[in-house]
C-alpha positions in Angstrom: 0.0 0.0 0.0 1.0 3.6 -0.5 1.2 4.3 3.2 2.4 7.9 3.0 -0.8 8.8 0.9 -3.1 6.9 3.3 -1.5 8.7 6.3 -1.8 12.0 4.5 -5.6 11.4 4.0 -5.9 10.3 7.6 -4.2 13.5 8.8 -6.7 15.5 6.7 -9.5 13.9 8.7 -7.7 14.9 11.9 -6.7 18.4 10.9 -9.2 19.8 13.4 -7.1 18.3 16.2 -4.1 20.5 15.5 -3.1 23.2 13.0 0.4 24.2 14.0 2.5 21.5 12.4 2.2 18.3 10.4 4.5 15.3 9.8 4.7 11.8 8.4 7.4 9.2 9.1 7.7 6.2 6.8 9.8 3.0 7.0 10.5 0.5 4.3 11.8 -2.1 6.8 15.4 -0.9 6.5 15.3 2.8 7.2 12.9 5.5 8.4 12.4 8.9 6.8 10.6 11.7 8.6 9.2 14.7 6.8 7.6 17.4 9.0 7.0 21.2 9.0 5.0 24.0 10.5 1.6 24.5 8.9 -1.5 22.7 7.8 -1.4 19.2 6.2 -2.1 20.8 2.8 0.7 23.3 3.2 3.3 20.8 4.4 2.8 18.0 1.9 2.6 17.9 -1.9 2.6 15.1 -4.5 6.4 15.3 -4.8 7.1 14.9 -1.0 4.5 12.1 -0.7 5.9 10.1 -3.6 9.4 10.3 -2.0 8.1 8.7 1.2 8.2 5.0 0.3 7.5 2.2 2.7 5.0 -0.1 4.3 4.7 1.4 7.8 4.0 5.1 8.6 3.1 7.4 11.4 1.4 10.8 10.9 0.8 13.6 13.3 -0.9 17.0 13.4 0.2 19.2 16.3 -1.7 21.4 18.7 0.8 22.4 21.4 0.1 22.1 25.1 3.7 22.0 26.1 6.7 23.3 24.1 6.7 26.2 21.7 5.6 26.1 18.0 9.0 25.3 16.4 10.1 22.9 13.8 12.0 20.8 16.4 8.8 20.3 18.3 6.8 19.2 15.3 6.0 15.5 15.3 6.7 12.6 14.7 9.8 12.9 16.8 12.8 10.8 15.8 15.7 9.2 17.7 18.5 6.8 16.8 19.1 4.0 19.2 22.6 2.8 20.2 22.4 0.0 17.7 21.7 2.5 14.9 18.0 1.7 14.3 15.5 4.6 14.2 12.5 5.2 16.5 9.7 7.6 15.6 6.8 8.7 17.9 3.6 10.7 17.7 1.7 11.7 20.8 -1.7 13.1 21.6 -2.3 14.2 25.2 -0.2 15.8 27.9 2.0 14.3 30.7 2.1 15.8 34.2 5.4 14.2 35.4 7.5 15.9 32.7 10.0 17.3 35.2 10.7 13.8 36.5 11.2 12.5 33.0 13.5 15.4 32.1 15.8 14.5 35.0 15.9 10.9 33.8 16.9 12.1 30.3 19.6 14.4 31.7 21.0 11.5 33.7 21.1 9.4 30.5 22.9 12.0 28.4 25.8 11.8 30.8 25.9 8.0 30.4 25.5 7.5 26.6 25.6 9.6 23.5 22.0 9.3 22.4 21.7 13.0 21.8 25.3 14.2 21.7 24.8 14.9 25.4 22.3 17.8 25.1 18.6 17.9 25.7 17.0 20.2 23.1 13.5 18.7 23.6 10.9 21.0 25.1 8.0 18.6 24.8 6.9 15.6 26.8 6.7 13.7 23.5 10.5 14.2 22.9 11.3 12.9 26.4 9.3 9.8 25.9 11.0 9.1 22.5 14.4 9.7 24.1 13.7 7.3 27.0 12.4 4.6 24.7 15.3 4.9 22.4 17.8 4.8 25.3 16.6 1.4 26.5 15.4 -0.2 23.2 18.9 -1.0 22.1 19.4 -3.4 25.1 15.9 -5.0 25.5 13.9 -4.1 22.3 11.3 -1.5 21.8 8.4 -3.6 23.1 10.0 -4.4 26.4 11.3 -0.8 26.7 7.7 0.4 26.2 6.3 -2.1 28.8 8.8 -0.7 31.3 8.4 3.0 30.5 4.6 3.4 29.9 3.5 2.6 33.5 5.8 5.4 34.6 4.1 8.0 32.4 1.5 10.1 34.3 -1.1 12.0 32.5 -3.0 11.6 29.2 -1.3 9.9 26.3 -2.4 8.2 23.1 0.9 7.2 21.4 1.9 5.7 18.0 5.5 4.8 17.7 7.6 2.6 15.4 11.0 1.2 14.6 11.8 0.0 11.1 9.7 -3.2 11.3 6.9 -2.7 13.9 4.2 -0.2 14.6 3.2 0.3 18.3 0.2 2.0 19.8 -0.5 2.7 23.4 -3.2 4.5 25.5 -2.9 5.6 29.1 -4.7 3.7 31.8 -7.5 6.2 31.9 -8.0 6.4 28.2 -8.4 10.2 28.4 -7.7 10.8 24.7 -9.4 8.6 22.1 -7.5 5.9 20.1 -9.1 3.4 17.8 -7.9 0.4 15.8 -9.0 -0.2 12.2 -8.5 -2.9 9.6 -7.5 -2.4 6.0 -7.7 -5.1 3.4 -3.9 -5.6 3.7 -3.0 -3.9 6.9 -3.9 -2.2 10.1 -4.5 1.4 11.1 -4.5 3.2 14.5 -6.0 6.7 14.7 -7.3 9.3 17.2 -10.8 9.2 15.7 -13.0 6.9 13.7 -13.4 9.6 11.1 -9.8 9.0 10.0 -10.5 5.3 9.6 -13.5 6.2 7.3 -11.4 8.4 5.1 -8.8 5.7 4.3 -11.4 3.0 3.9 -10.5 1.1 7.0 -13.2 -0.7 9.1 -13.4 0.0 12.8 -12.3 -3.0 14.8 -12.4 -1.6 18.4 -11.0 1.1 20.6 -7.4 0.6 21.9 -8.1 -0.3 25.6 -6.9 2.0 28.3 -3.6 0.6 29.6 -3.0 -1.4 26.4 0.0 -1.6 24.2 -0.5 -2.9 20.6 2.4 -4.2 18.4 1.7 -4.6 14.7 4.2 -6.2 12.3 4.5 -8.8 9.5 3.2 -11.5 11.8 0.0 -9.6 12.6 -1.1 -7.9 15.8 -0.2 -8.5 19.5 -1.7 -7.0 22.6 -0.1 -6.5 26.0 -1.3 -4.7 29.2 1.0 -2.3 31.0 -1.6 -1.1 33.4 -5.1 -1.9 34.7 -7.8 0.1 32.9 -9.4 2.9 34.9 -11.5 4.6 32.2 -11.7 8.4 32.4 -12.5 9.6 28.8 -12.4 13.3 28.2 -16.0 14.7 28.2 -14.8 17.7 26.2 -14.2 15.5 23.2 -18.0 15.2 22.9 -18.5 19.0 23.3 -15.9 20.4 21.0 -12.7 18.5 20.2 -13.9 15.5 18.1 -15.5 15.6 14.7 -19.3 15.1 14.7 -18.9 12.1 12.4 -16.6 10.3 14.9 -17.8 7.6 17.4 -16.4 7.5 20.9 -17.2 4.6 23.3 -20.0 3.5 21.0 -21.7 6.9 20.9 -21.8 9.1 17.8 -20.5 12.5 18.6 -23.2 14.2 16.5 -26.0 12.4 18.2 -24.5 13.3 21.6 -24.4 17.0 20.7 -28.0 17.0 19.4 -29.1 15.4 22.7 -27.1 18.0 24.7 -29.0 20.7 22.8 -32.4 19.1 23.7 -31.4 19.0 27.4 -30.2 22.6 27.2 -33.6 23.7 25.8 -35.4 22.0 28.8 -33.0 23.3 31.4 -32.8 26.9 30.0 -35.8 27.8 27.8 -35.9 31.2 26.1 -38.7 33.3 24.6 -37.3 33.9 21.1 -38.0 33.9 17.4 -35.0 31.9 16.0 -32.3 29.5 17.2 -29.0 30.0 15.4 -25.7 28.0 15.9 -22.2 29.3 16.1 -20.9 27.1 13.3 -19.5 24.5 13.2 -19.2 23.1 16.7 -22.5 24.7 17.9 -24.6 23.4 15.0 -25.8 19.9 16.3 -26.6 21.4 19.7 -28.6 24.2 18.1 -30.6 21.6 16.1 -31.4 19.8 19.3 -32.3 23.1 21.1 -34.7 24.1 18.2 -36.2 20.6 18.1 -37.0 20.5 21.9 -38.1 24.2 22.2 -40.2 24.4 19.1 -38.4 27.6 18.1 -37.4 27.6 14.4 -33.8 26.8 13.5 -31.9 29.2 11.1 -28.5 30.1 10.0 -27.7 33.6 11.2 -23.9 33.5 11.0 -21.8 32.7 8.0 -18.4 31.0 8.7 -15.3 31.5 6.7 -14.1 27.9 6.4 -10.5 29.0 5.5 -9.8 30.2 9.0 -8.5 27.8 11.7 -10.1 27.5 15.2 -9.7 30.8 17.1 -9.4 28.6 20.2 -6.1 27.4 18.9 -4.6 30.7 17.8 -1.8 31.7 20.1 -2.1 35.4 20.8 -4.9 37.5 22.3 -4.9 40.1 19.5 -5.1 37.4 16.8 -7.9 35.8 18.8 -9.9 39.0 18.8 -9.4 39.7 15.2 -9.9 36.1 14.4 -13.6 36.2 15.4 -14.4 38.8 12.8 -12.3 36.9 10.3 -14.2 33.8 11.0 -17.9 34.7 11.5 -20.2 37.3 10.0 -23.9 37.8 10.6 -26.6 37.5 7.9 -28.4 40.8 8.4 -31.7 39.9 6.7 -32.1 36.9 9.0 -31.0 38.5 12.2 -32.6 42.0 11.9 -35.5 42.6 14.3 -35.4 39.1 15.7 -35.0 37.7 19.2 -32.3 35.2 18.9 -31.1 32.1 20.8 -27.4 31.6 19.9 -26.0 28.2 20.7 -22.2 27.7 21.2 -20.2 24.8 22.5 -18.3 26.5 25.4 -17.2 29.8 26.9 -13.5 29.8 27.7 -12.2 33.3 27.8 -15.4 35.0 26.6 -13.9 36.8 23.7 -15.8 35.0 21.0 -19.2 35.4 22.6 -18.7 39.1 23.5 -17.8 39.9 19.9 -20.7 37.8 18.6 -23.3 39.4 20.8 -22.0 42.8 19.7 -22.0 41.8 16.0 -25.6 40.4 16.2 -26.8 43.6 17.9 -25.1 45.7 15.2 -26.9 43.6 12.6 -30.3 44.5 14.2 -31.0 41.6 16.6 -33.6 42.8 19.2 -32.5 40.3 21.9 -29.6 37.9 22.1 -29.9 34.9 24.4 -26.7 32.8 24.7 -27.0 29.0 25.4 -23.9 26.9 25.9 -23.7 23.2 25.3 -21.2 22.6 28.1 -21.0 23.6 31.8 -18.8 26.6 32.7 -15.1 25.9 32.0 -13.7 26.9 35.4 -10.5 24.7 35.7 -7.5 24.4 33.5 -6.8 21.1 31.6 -3.5 19.3 32.1 -4.3 16.4 29.8 -4.0 17.9 26.4 -6.3 20.9 25.9 -4.8 24.3 26.1 -7.2 26.2 28.3 -4.3 28.3 29.8 -4.3 29.4 33.4 -7.3 29.6 35.8 -6.9 33.4 35.8 -7.8 33.5 32.1 -10.9 31.4 32.4 -14.0 33.6 32.6 -16.0 31.2 34.7 -13.3 31.1 37.4 -14.7 33.4 40.1 -17.6 34.8 38.1 -21.3 33.8 38.4 -23.4 33.0 35.4 -25.1 36.4 35.9 -21.8 38.2 35.9 -20.6 36.3 32.8 -23.9 37.2 31.1 -23.2 40.9 31.8 -19.6 40.5 30.7 -20.6 39.2 27.3 -23.5 41.7 27.2 -26.2 39.0 26.4 -29.9 39.3 27.4 -29.6 35.9 29.1 -27.1 33.1 29.5 -27.7 29.4 30.2 -25.2 26.5 30.4 -26.2 22.8 30.2 -25.7 21.1 33.6 -22.9 18.6 34.0 -25.5 15.9 34.6 -27.3 16.8 31.4 -24.0 16.7 29.4 -22.9 13.4 30.9 -26.3 11.8 30.3 -26.2 12.9 26.6 -22.9 11.0 26.1 -24.4 7.8 27.5 -21.1 7.1 29.3 -21.3 6.7 33.1 -20.2 9.8 35.0 -17.5 7.8 36.9 -15.9 6.9 33.5 -15.4 10.4 32.3 -12.8 13.1 33.1 -14.8 16.2 33.9 -11.9 18.1 35.5 -12.3 21.3 33.4 -15.9 21.6 34.7 -15.7 20.3 38.3 -12.0 20.5 39.2 -11.7 16.7 40.0 -8.5 15.6 38.3 -8.3 11.8 37.7 -4.5 11.8 37.4 -2.8 13.3 40.5 -1.0 16.6 39.7 2.4 17.4 41.0 2.9 20.7 42.9 2.6 23.7 40.5 6.4 24.2 40.2 6.7 20.8 38.4 3.5 20.9 36.4 4.1 20.4 32.7 
């Protein structure tokens, strides 16, 4: 199979998960070639690059940084050479919380052997994991090295890594970030979302279990357990992160979002003429809200689909400009109407404040904001960049105060219970830390927090 092309298409399906950098590593059984750069999948790869990446085993990655700056070095897959001269590549989704501890281990190693010419350039947890795997793989093999290292990683990780012959996939014991296994006619695929399996024509086999390590080579697929499963899937995947055409834990994300909208309408009804979504992530919930409330659904905002997620843009000024770049009201639909506007979350409040203002300028009589997640009041340490508590609008402000801050006529959030019920996953099996401050993986003291 042309694995580079398949990986390229798979990354296209996962572009929403990261827009800072993209990379593909390919092995032909003898050597591994990595091509990566800053930018979108379509900017980094072209026909010429893809045709030069020949092999039967590949790993692709799109980056959205939670640790480490946006530099070429920090783009993934990361690559290391082991002491025996074989290559090791790794792609990581998630965020570790014991990075300081791992960095000390790497520093101790660099004194002992020349894996990195004695210097640690890595500024990401992914680099450290790759470094530690490569350091021990020469003596005991990649699989055994992984079985020893993975139980020591604390935090959220879905990993894909490979040497020249074998592809490995691993998911942390809590399964915070999604990871699925798919079957091709002549091979296997592991991906962050089922949507990526669909695009390459792979059939979904199952989810990679929390605490499981898969090894896939010429002989087929092997499974080992490095930790007992304690499921704590990220509830925010259902709200915002995952594509609507993805399935997580047997539940379609689109269906979950529509159901969240229905619950939102029951919990926070509004007297209005029209329900409009903030496209795209607010759309399914707006459909559910309109359905349950009996208020007509309409499109009042037009989205420029060539602009990335404002949530992911690094600086505040770009974020504020980004909202205008991204959304514009349809005056003839909005003018003179009382609107319910449905969005997925309020993080810093910038998007909603600008939207309410834009809709009023376009003639809206009333603007009632409805949010298909509870208030985000706590930072995420498992792979979503919510920044510090100080930046989160819901930290320390009541719903009434937030409503005044974004200048809406009314504001309602879906309850945590309503959100969790819509996912059909038991509350005890979900990580809800950004909403309730209960962190499933113990965090080190703030000085050492990655």
